[in-house]
C-alpha positions in Angstrom: 79.8 32.8 -10.6 82.9 34.2 -12.2 81.3 37.7 -11.9 80.9 37.2 -8.1 84.6 36.3 -7.7 85.7 39.2 -9.9 83.6 41.8 -8.0 84.5 40.6 -4.5 87.6 39.9 -2.5 88.5 37.0 -0.2 85.9 34.7 -1.8 85.6 31.1 -0.4 83.1 28.4 -1.4 80.9 26.0 0.6 79.5 22.9 -1.1 76.5 21.4 0.6 74.4 18.4 -0.5 70.7 19.3 -0.7 67.9 16.8 -1.3 68.7 13.3 -2.6 71.4 14.2 -5.2 71.6 17.9 -5.7 74.1 20.3 -4.1 74.4 24.0 -3.6 77.5 26.0 -4.1 77.6 29.1 -1.9 80.3 31.8 -2.5 81.1 34.0 0.4 83.3 37.1 0.3 85.5 38.6 3.0 82.7 41.0 4.1 80.1 38.2 4.4 78.3 38.9 1.1 77.2 35.7 -0.5 75.4 34.2 -3.5 74.4 30.6 -4.2 73.9 28.2 -7.2 72.3 24.8 -7.3 73.9 21.9 -9.2 72.8 18.3 -9.9 75.5 16.7 -7.8 78.2 17.5 -5.2 80.8 16.7 -7.8 79.4 19.3 -10.2 79.4 21.9 -7.5 83.0 21.1 -6.4 84.2 21.2 -10.1 82.6 24.6 -10.5 84.3 25.9 -7.3 87.6 24.4 -8.4 87.4 26.2 -11.8 86.9 29.5 -9.9 90.1 28.8 -8.0 88.7 29.5 -4.6 89.1 27.7 -1.3 86.4 25.0 -0.8 84.7 23.9 2.4 82.7 20.7 2.1 79.4 20.0 3.9 79.2 22.9 6.4 80.0 26.6 6.9 83.0 27.2 9.1 82.3 29.2 12.2 84.2 32.4 11.1 82.3 32.4 7.8 78.9 32.1 9.6 79.8 35.0 11.8 80.8 37.1 8.8 77.6 36.3 7.0 75.4 37.0 10.0 77.1 40.3 10.8 76.8 41.8 7.3 74.1 44.3 6.7 73.1 44.9 3.1 72.5 48.2 1.6 69.0 49.6 1.0 69.6 49.0 -2.8 70.2 45.3 -2.1 67.1 45.1 0.0 65.0 46.9 -2.6 66.2 44.5 -5.3 65.4 41.4 -3.2 62.6 38.9 -4.0 60.2 40.6 -1.7 61.0 44.3 -1.7 57.6 45.3 -0.4 58.4 43.7 3.0 59.6 46.1 5.7 58.1 49.2 4.1 
């Protein structure tokens, strides 16, 4: 996670509960690039985000962030390194 913050500008965090107790922490940069991590609780995810020193949104993605994420088009290299690089060829 610190690597994401170091490599990207304007990073914000979203903490969303998933399942019964777990939570995901999604970091989103100013260009709409994102990555996510799963934690055992919302408190753990919030603590991790606080340690990164980024703005935190709880429970939902703000509209402007959703627009940024949906508008972003990844590079070919990002696509090729994805979990299913054979798709789309």
